[in-house]
C-alpha positions as CSV (number, residue, x, y, z in Angstrom):
1,R,4.4,17.6,52.0
2,A,3.5,20.9,50.5
3,I,3.5,19.4,47.0
4,A,1.3,16.5,48.1
5,R,-1.1,18.9,49.8
6,Q,-1.4,21.1,46.7
7,L,-2.0,18.1,44.5
8,W,-4.7,16.9,46.8
9,E,-6.4,20.3,46.9
10,R,-6.5,20.3,43.1
11,R,-7.6,16.6,42.8
12,T,-10.7,17.4,40.8
13,V,-8.5,18.9,38.0
14,W,-6.1,15.9,38.0
15,L,-9.0,13.4,38.1
16,S,-10.5,15.0,35.0
17,Y,-7.2,14.7,33.2
18,A,-6.8,11.1,34.5
19,L,-10.2,10.1,33.0
20,V,-9.3,11.2,29.5
21,A,-5.8,9.7,29.9
22,A,-7.3,6.4,31.0
23,V,-9.6,6.2,27.9
24,Y,-6.6,6.9,25.6
25,L,-4.4,4.4,27.5
26,A,-7.0,1.7,27.2
27,Y,-7.1,2.2,23.4
28,W,-3.4,2.4,23.1
29,L,-2.8,-0.8,25.0
30,G,-5.5,-2.6,23.1
31,R,-4.6,-1.5,19.6
32,G,-2.6,1.6,19.2
33,A,0.6,0.2,20.7
34,A,0.6,-2.6,18.1
35,G,0.2,-0.2,15.2
36,D,0.2,-1.9,11.9
37,A,3.3,-4.0,12.6
38,P,3.6,-7.7,11.6
39,A,2.7,-10.1,14.3
40,G,5.6,-11.1,16.5
41,Q,7.7,-8.0,15.8
42,S,8.5,-6.3,19.1
43,V,10.0,-3.1,20.3
44,T,13.3,-4.0,22.1
45,L,15.2,-1.9,24.6
46,H,17.9,-1.6,22.0
47,L,15.5,0.0,19.5
48,V,14.1,2.4,22.0
49,S,17.6,3.5,23.2
50,E,18.6,4.0,19.6
51,Y,15.5,6.1,18.9
52,V,16.1,8.2,22.0
53,R,19.7,8.7,21.0
54,I,18.8,9.9,17.5
55,A,15.7,12.0,18.6
56,W,17.4,13.9,21.4
57,L,21.0,14.1,20.3
58,R,20.6,14.6,16.6
59,D,17.2,16.1,16.1
60,Y,15.5,17.8,19.0
61,A,18.4,19.4,20.9
62,P,20.3,20.9,17.9
63,R,17.0,22.2,16.6
64,L,16.7,24.3,19.7
65,L,19.7,26.1,18.3
66,G,18.0,26.4,14.9
67,V,20.2,23.7,13.3
68,G,18.8,20.6,11.5
69,V,21.0,17.5,11.4
70,A,20.9,15.2,8.4
71,E,21.3,11.5,8.7
72,H,24.7,11.9,7.1
73,A,25.7,14.9,9.1
74,T,28.3,17.5,8.0
75,T,31.1,18.6,10.4
76,G,29.2,21.8,11.2
77,Q,26.1,19.8,12.1
78,N,28.1,17.4,14.4
79,V,29.6,20.5,16.1
80,A,26.0,21.7,16.7
81,V,25.1,18.4,18.2
82,V,27.8,18.6,20.8
83,L,27.3,22.3,21.5
84,A,23.6,21.8,22.0
85,Q,24.2,19.2,24.7
86,L,26.8,21.3,26.5
87,L,24.6,24.4,26.5
88,I,21.4,22.6,27.7
89,A,23.3,20.8,30.4
90,A,25.1,23.9,31.6
91,F,21.9,25.9,31.6
92,A,20.0,23.3,33.6
93,V,22.8,23.1,36.2
94,W,22.9,26.9,36.4
95,T,19.2,27.2,37.0
96,I,19.2,24.5,39.7
97,V,22.2,26.1,41.5
98,R,20.5,29.5,41.2
99,R,17.3,28.1,42.7
100,R,17.1,24.5,43.9
101,S,13.4,24.1,43.1
102,A,14.1,24.6,39.4
103,W,14.6,20.9,39.2
104,R,10.8,20.5,39.0
105,A,10.7,22.3,35.7
106,W,13.3,19.9,34.2
107,A,11.5,16.9,35.7
108,F,8.3,18.1,34.1
109,L,10.1,18.1,30.7
110,A,11.5,14.7,31.3
111,V,8.1,13.2,32.2
112,A,6.6,14.8,29.0
113,G,9.4,13.4,26.9
114,T,8.8,9.9,28.4
115,I,5.1,10.1,27.5
116,S,6.0,11.2,24.0
117,L,8.4,8.2,23.8
118,V,5.7,5.8,24.9
119,V,3.2,7.1,22.3
120,T,5.9,6.9,19.6
121,A,6.7,3.2,20.4
122,S,4.2,2.0,17.8
123,R,6.0,4.0,15.0
124,I,9.4,2.6,16.1
125,R,7.8,-0.9,15.7
126,N,6.7,-0.1,12.2
127,F,9.6,2.1,10.8
128,G,12.6,1.6,13.1
129,P,14.6,4.0,15.2
130,S,15.5,6.2,12.3
131,I,12.2,8.0,12.7
132,G,14.1,10.0,15.4
133,Y,15.3,12.2,12.5
134,D,11.7,13.2,11.9
135,T,10.8,16.1,14.2
136,R,7.1,15.5,14.0
137,Y,7.4,12.7,16.6
138,M,8.8,15.3,19.1
139,V,6.7,18.2,18.1
140,E,4.9,18.6,21.4
141,L,8.2,19.1,23.2
142,T,9.0,22.1,21.0
143,W,6.5,24.3,23.0
144,L,6.9,22.4,26.3
145,F,10.7,23.3,26.4
146,P,10.0,27.0,26.6
147,L,7.5,26.4,29.4
148,A,10.2,24.4,31.3
149,V,12.7,27.2,30.8
150,C,10.2,29.7,32.2
151,G,9.5,27.5,35.1
152,A,13.2,27.0,35.8
153,L,13.9,30.8,35.7
154,A,10.8,31.9,37.6
155,P,11.7,33.6,40.9
156,S,10.8,31.9,44.2
157,P,7.7,33.1,46.1
158,A,10.0,34.8,48.7
159,R,11.9,36.7,46.0
160,R,8.6,37.7,44.3
161,A,7.4,39.0,47.7
162,E,10.6,41.1,48.0
163,A,10.3,42.5,44.4
164,E,6.6,43.6,44.7
165,P,7.2,46.6,47.1
166,A,10.1,47.8,45.0
167,A,8.1,47.6,41.9
168,A,5.3,49.5,43.5
169,E,7.7,52.2,44.6
170,G,9.3,52.3,41.2
171,T,12.7,51.4,42.6
172,A,13.0,47.9,41.1
173,R,16.3,47.3,39.4
174,R,16.3,47.2,35.6
175,P,18.2,44.4,33.9
176,A,21.7,45.4,33.1
177,I,22.6,46.0,29.5
178,R,25.4,43.5,29.9
179,I,22.7,40.8,30.3
180,L,20.2,42.0,27.7
181,A,22.8,42.4,24.9
182,P,24.1,38.8,24.9
183,V,20.6,37.5,25.2
184,A,19.5,39.6,22.2
185,V,22.6,38.5,20.1
186,A,21.9,34.8,21.0
187,L,18.3,35.1,20.0
188,L,19.3,36.7,16.7
189,V,21.8,34.0,15.9
190,V,19.1,31.3,16.7
191,A,16.6,33.1,14.5
192,V,19.1,33.3,11.5
193,L,20.0,29.6,11.9
194,S,16.4,28.6,12.2
195,A,15.5,30.5,9.0
196,R,18.4,28.8,7.2
197,T,17.4,25.4,8.5
198,A,13.8,25.9,7.5
199,R,15.0,26.8,4.0
200,D,17.1,23.7,3.8
201,E,14.2,21.5,5.1
202,E,11.9,23.0,2.4
203,R,14.5,22.1,-0.3
204,A,15.0,18.6,1.1
205,F,11.3,17.9,1.2
206,G,10.8,19.3,-2.3
207,G,8.7,22.3,-1.3
208,E,10.0,24.6,-4.0
209,T,9.9,21.9,-6.6
210,A,6.3,20.9,-5.7
211,R,5.2,24.5,-5.7
212,A,6.7,25.1,-9.1
213,Y,5.1,21.9,-10.4
214,I,1.6,22.9,-9.2
215,D,2.0,26.4,-10.5
216,R,2.9,25.2,-14.0
217,L,0.0,22.6,-13.9
218,Q,-2.5,25.2,-12.9
219,A,-1.4,27.6,-15.6
220,G,-1.3,24.8,-18.3
221,V,-4.8,23.4,-17.7
222,A,-6.2,26.9,-17.7
223,R,-5.1,27.3,-21.3
224,L,-6.6,23.9,-22.5
225,P,-9.5,24.0,-24.9
226,P,-12.8,22.9,-23.3
227,G,-13.4,19.1,-23.7
228,T,-9.7,18.3,-23.4
229,T,-8.8,15.3,-21.2
230,V,-5.6,15.1,-19.3
231,A,-3.8,11.7,-19.5
232,D,-3.1,10.1,-16.2
233,R,0.4,9.3,-15.0
234,D,2.6,9.2,-11.9
235,V,3.4,12.6,-10.2
236,P,7.2,13.1,-9.5
237,A,8.1,11.9,-6.0
238,Q,9.3,15.3,-4.9
239,T,5.8,16.7,-5.5
240,L,3.9,13.8,-3.9
241,P,5.9,10.9,-2.4
242,A,5.0,7.4,-3.5
243,W,4.4,6.2,0.0
244,T,1.2,8.3,0.1
245,N,-0.3,6.1,-2.5
246,L,-1.8,9.3,-4.0
247,G,1.0,10.1,-6.4
248,Q,-1.0,10.1,-9.6
249,L,-2.6,12.9,-11.6
250,H,-6.2,11.7,-11.0
251,N,-5.6,12.4,-7.3
252,V,-3.9,15.8,-7.8
253,M,-6.1,17.3,-10.5
254,P,-9.2,17.8,-8.3
255,F,-7.2,20.3,-6.2
256,V,-6.0,22.1,-9.3
257,D,-9.1,22.2,-11.5
258,D,-12.0,19.8,-10.7
259,G,-13.5,20.5,-14.1
260,I,-10.6,18.8,-16.0
261,P,-11.2,15.1,-16.5
262,V,-8.3,12.7,-16.2
263,D,-8.4,9.7,-18.6
264,G,-11.7,8.7,-20.3
265,P,-13.5,10.4,-23.2
266,A,-11.4,13.0,-25.0
267,P,-13.7,14.7,-27.6
268,Q,-11.3,17.6,-28.0
269,G,-8.1,15.7,-27.7
270,V,-5.6,14.7,-25.0
271,A,-3.2,16.7,-23.0
272,M,0.0,15.4,-21.4
273,V,1.8,16.6,-18.2
274,D,5.6,16.3,-18.1
275,D,7.8,15.9,-15.0
276,S,8.0,19.7,-14.5
277,G,4.2,20.1,-14.5
278,A,4.1,21.7,-18.0
279,V,0.9,20.9,-19.9
280,R,0.9,20.2,-23.7
281,V,-1.7,19.1,-26.1
282,A,-0.6,15.6,-27.2
283,E,-1.6,12.5,-29.1
284,V,-1.0,8.8,-28.7
285,Q,1.8,7.8,-31.0
286,P,0.6,4.4,-32.4
287,A,3.2,1.7,-31.5
288,L,0.7,-1.1,-31.5
289,G,-2.7,-1.4,-33.2
290,G,-4.4,0.9,-35.6
291,A,-7.8,0.8,-37.6
292,A,-9.9,-2.0,-36.2
293,V,-11.2,-3.3,-39.5
294,A,-7.7,-3.5,-41.0
295,L,-6.4,-5.2,-37.8
296,Q,-9.2,-7.9,-38.0
297,R,-8.4,-8.5,-41.7
298,A,-4.7,-9.0,-40.9
299,G,-5.6,-11.4,-38.0
300,A,-4.1,-9.1,-35.4
301,L,-7.5,-8.4,-33.7
302,T,-9.8,-11.2,-32.6
303,T,-13.1,-11.4,-30.9
304,P,-13.6,-15.0,-29.6
305,G,-17.0,-15.8,-28.1
306,A,-18.8,-12.8,-29.6
307,A,-22.5,-13.2,-30.4
308,A,-22.1,-11.1,-33.6
309,V,-19.3,-9.3,-35.4
310,H,-20.0,-7.0,-38.4
311,R,-18.6,-3.9,-40.1
312,R,-20.4,-0.6,-40.2
313,A,-19.3,2.8,-41.5
314,G,-15.6,1.9,-41.1
315,A,-16.0,0.4,-37.6
316,L,-15.8,-3.1,-36.3
317,C,-19.0,-3.8,-34.3
318,V,-18.8,-6.5,-31.7
319,T,-21.8,-7.7,-29.7
320,A,-21.3,-9.8,-26.6
321,T,-23.6,-12.6,-25.6
322,P,-26.2,-11.9,-22.9
323,E,-24.4,-14.3,-20.6
324,A,-20.8,-13.4,-20.8
325,V,-18.2,-10.7,-21.5
326,T,-16.5,-10.7,-24.9
327,R,-12.9,-9.6,-25.1
328,I,-11.6,-7.8,-28.2
329,T,-8.0,-8.9,-28.3
330,L,-5.1,-7.0,-30.0
331,R,-1.8,-8.8,-30.6
332,G,1.4,-7.1,-31.9
333,A,4.2,-8.5,-34.0
334,R,6.6,-7.6,-31.2
335,P,6.5,-5.9,-27.8
336,V,6.6,-2.1,-27.6
337,S,8.2,-0.2,-24.7
338,A,8.0,3.4,-23.4
339,P,8.2,5.0,-19.9
340,Q,4.4,5.6,-20.1
341,L,2.0,3.6,-22.3
342,Y,-1.6,4.5,-23.1
343,L,-4.5,2.8,-24.7
344,L,-6.6,4.9,-27.1
345,V,-9.9,3.5,-28.2
346,D,-12.1,5.3,-30.7
347,A,-15.5,3.6,-30.4
348,T,-19.2,3.9,-29.9
349,A,-21.0,1.8,-27.3
350,T,-24.6,0.7,-26.9
351,P,-25.7,1.3,-24.3
352,A,-23.7,4.5,-23.5
353,P,-22.0,5.9,-21.7
354,I,-20.3,2.7,-20.5
355,Q,-17.3,1.5,-18.6
356,V,-15.4,-1.5,-20.1
357,G,-12.5,-3.4,-18.7
358,A,-9.1,-3.0,-20.2
359,T,-6.2,-5.5,-20.1
360,I,-2.6,-5.5,-21.2
361,D,-0.1,-8.2,-22.2
362,A,3.2,-7.0,-20.7
363,G,5.1,-9.6,-22.7
364,A,6.1,-11.7,-19.7
365,G,4.2,-14.8,-20.8
366,Q,1.3,-14.1,-18.5
367,G,-1.1,-13.2,-21.3
368,L,-3.7,-10.4,-20.9
369,V,-4.1,-9.2,-17.4
370,A,-5.7,-6.1,-15.9
371,T,-3.0,-3.7,-15.0
372,T,-5.1,-0.8,-13.8
373,P,-8.0,-0.6,-11.3
374,T,-9.6,2.1,-13.5
375,P,-11.9,0.9,-16.3
376,L,-12.0,2.5,-19.7
377,T,-14.9,5.0,-20.0
378,L,-16.6,5.4,-23.3
379,G,-18.7,8.5,-23.9
380,A,-22.3,8.7,-24.8
381,T,-21.6,10.2,-28.2
382,G,-18.6,7.9,-29.0
383,G,-15.2,9.2,-30.0
384,P,-11.7,8.6,-28.6
385,S,-11.1,7.6,-25.0
386,V,-7.7,7.4,-23.4
387,L,-6.5,5.2,-20.5
388,W,-3.1,5.0,-18.8
389,L,-1.9,1.4,-18.8
390,R,0.6,1.7,-15.9
391,T,3.2,-0.5,-17.7
392,A,6.3,0.2,-19.7
393,T,6.0,-2.8,-22.1
394,A,3.1,-4.1,-24.1
395,A,2.8,-7.0,-26.5
396,G,-1.0,-6.8,-26.8
397,A,-4.1,-5.3,-25.3
398,G,-7.7,-6.2,-24.7
399,V,-11.0,-4.4,-24.3
400,D,-13.9,-6.2,-22.6
401,V,-17.4,-5.8,-24.1
402,P,-20.0,-6.2,-21.2
403,A,-22.6,-8.9,-21.6
404,G,-25.3,-7.9,-24.0
405,A,-23.6,-4.7,-25.1
406,T,-22.3,-3.7,-28.5
407,L,-19.0,-1.9,-29.2
408,C,-18.3,-0.4,-32.6
409,V,-14.5,0.2,-32.7
410,R,-13.0,2.4,-35.3
411,S,-9.4,2.2,-33.9
412,L,-7.5,0.6,-31.1
413,T,-4.0,1.7,-30.4
414,V,-1.3,1.4,-27.7
415,G,1.7,3.8,-27.5
416,P,3.3,6.7,-25.7
417,L,2.1,10.2,-25.6
418,V,3.9,12.8,-27.7
419,A,3.4,16.6,-27.8
420,R,1.4,17.5,-30.9
421,G,3.6,18.8,-33.7
422,T,6.7,17.0,-32.6
């Protein structure tokens, strides 16, 4: 009755919370609960129970002791799992025996955990119960647990009333050293274990590797001559995981130096970035192609459908019709392969600057197909432009001249990047 009366007296506070919760619940039931899961896939009781088992037994509880448990746990981590359960259960029972009303604090934690579980259901639907190993889905309970502990240990109103006169008279009992010493030792042990676990987590998620990569990248681009273009490529997964869909240099470079272009016109040359983040001045090693005029004479470069084709100052000038795009097609005698392949076009365009489509024949019998969403940008003053092809094999390449435009190509090559001087 006392609890019900107190809730009713504070009904304006609870109703304000209820209004916000109702809006969120309506959204969650309408869309959030479904997440991005395929239609028909449902969260079963088995999945939920498996998630709860992993999240509580193998993630949340042992982390209260400062121990992280891997999916393939060591013997020590398994011991921490059992020890955490025993300590939490013993502590909860002790607080309730000490003061019966302490059960409310643990009920509060259980309700909060249940709400967290409901909100997490959409992620279970998408990624399965193994997300229980990811602490982010239980992060709100990391600060609610200390609140529950404080609530369970708080003295009853009657005991507080007894303690106030003693405190006022200065006769209150001080905690015995035999209580403070074990508590201090326990906190120190948890702090040491927490620091070690944090270190292990940083290593597991590639924190040190990512920091070293970015430090080398920043130092390297700072030494590049003005006008140098960095060639695009994939960033190592430990620096930026592939699931982010942002793991390429053109996404990373703006945070390092937004004045350094990635792919496109390279009037002062090209720089490459290796897996460690080291930056080196480089050049495209021709594996396919070469001088445009020589390629046309040899029949390796064709321009079907062009309005006009002529040679001028060592360049092959191709004019597209006003109605359609003309493709300059390069064919190799045999496919070339390398972990990273690049297209280097030395050309002048009219009008300029201009973006032209680039295609690649990966040698799988599909012919020329666009392998990159990024077009090839040609500068206003002409000169070499570089483009990452996002393929490891090439049997040919193509450059699309926009309708009505003229492209004077001096060279067109495909190949890997190599550090200059090697």
